[in-house]
C-alpha positions in Angstrom: -15.0 20.2 -1.5 -13.2 17.7 1.2 -11.1 18.6 4.2 -9.0 15.9 5.6 -7.0 15.9 8.8 -4.3 13.0 9.5 -3.9 12.4 13.2 -2.5 9.3 15.2 1.6 9.4 14.3 4.0 9.4 16.9 7.2 7.5 18.1 7.0 3.8 18.7 9.5 1.0 19.0 10.2 -1.6 16.4 7.1 -4.1 16.8 4.6 -2.0 18.3 1.6 -0.3 16.8 -0.5 2.6 15.9 -3.6 3.6 14.5 -4.0 6.7 11.9 -7.1 8.7 11.4 -8.1 10.4 8.6 -11.1 12.6 9.4 -12.9 14.2 6.5 -15.2 17.0 6.5 -17.5 17.7 3.4 -20.1 16.0 1.5 -18.3 13.6 -0.8 -16.2 11.6 1.4 -18.5 8.2 1.4 -18.7 7.8 -1.9 -15.0 8.0 -2.8 -12.3 5.6 -2.4 -9.5 6.6 0.2 -5.8 5.7 -0.1 -2.9 6.2 2.2 0.9 7.1 0.9 3.8 8.0 2.9 7.1 9.9 2.2 10.5 8.8 4.0 13.2 11.3 4.2 15.1 11.7 0.9 12.8 9.6 -0.8 9.7 10.0 -3.0 5.9 9.3 -1.7 4.8 6.0 -2.0 1.6 4.1 -1.7 1.0 2.4 1.2 -2.6 1.1 1.2 -6.2 1.9 -0.4 -10.0 1.3 0.5 -12.9 1.3 -2.1 -15.8 4.0 -1.3 -18.0 0.7 0.1 -15.2 -0.5 2.4 -15.4 -3.8 0.7 -11.9 -3.7 -1.4 -8.6 -2.9 0.0 -4.9 -3.3 -2.0 -1.5 -2.5 0.0 1.8 -2.4 -0.8 3.8 -5.4 -0.8 6.2 -4.0 1.7 3.2 -3.9 4.4 0.8 -6.7 3.6 0.0 -8.7 6.7 0.9 -5.6 9.1 -1.0 -2.8 8.2 -5.0 -2.9 7.6 -7.1 0.1 6.1 -10.5 0.3 6.8 -13.2 3.3 7.1 -16.2 4.2 8.8 -18.4 6.1 6.4 -20.8 7.1 9.4 -17.9 9.0 11.3 -16.2 10.6 7.8 -12.8 8.5 8.8 -10.5 6.0 7.6 -8.0 4.2 9.3 -4.9 2.6 9.1 -3.9 0.2 11.8 0.0 -0.1 11.6 0.9 -3.7 13.1 4.8 -5.0 13.6 6.0 -1.7 12.8 9.9 -1.5 11.9 12.4 1.3 11.2 11.6 1.4 7.6 8.2 2.5 7.8 9.2 5.9 9.5 7.9 8.6 7.3 4.8 10.9 6.8 1.8 9.5 6.3 -1.0 11.4 4.4 -4.6 10.1 3.7 -5.7 11.4 0.0 -9.6 11.1 -1.1 -10.2 10.3 -5.1 -11.4 12.1 -7.6 -14.2 11.4 -9.1 -13.0 12.6 -12.9 -10.1 10.3 -12.9 -9.3 6.4 -13.8 -6.5 4.3 -12.6 -5.4 2.3 -10.1 -5.7 3.4 -6.6 -1.8 2.9 -6.1 -1.7 6.0 -8.0 -1.3 9.6 -6.4 -2.5 11.4 -9.6 -6.1 9.5 -8.9 -6.3 11.7 -5.7 -7.9 15.0 -5.4 -7.7 15.8 -2.2 -4.6 15.2 0.9 -4.3 15.3 4.2 -1.5 17.4 6.1 0.4 14.5 7.1 1.0 13.0 10.2 4.8 11.8 11.3 5.5 8.2 12.1 8.9 7.6 13.9 10.0 3.8 14.8 12.8 3.3 16.8 15.2 0.1 16.3 
């Protein structure tokens, strides 16, 4: 079992920055990939970024490339999403997730993740 706690959201002006954290408890965080997703009001949950268990490979959505950076510290059982140059369209609830060891597929698919955080609200004002 893995429990995830998302934190770090808040209200920020356009152009500002936030760093989200995903703190994991349990024994299986360090050998699993971690993904970040978001859901804006009235929209489907969408992929933001992901990082492999070793931290040496990351991918991100085109909409956040060059602005968001995903990282992890396995010694602290924590993953991060650094968000810079925020835009009003980045407003959403952000969720972290840990991959299941029993599924294959792209890190951008929601169904490859087994454990999810509760989400943290990010609001970007114009």
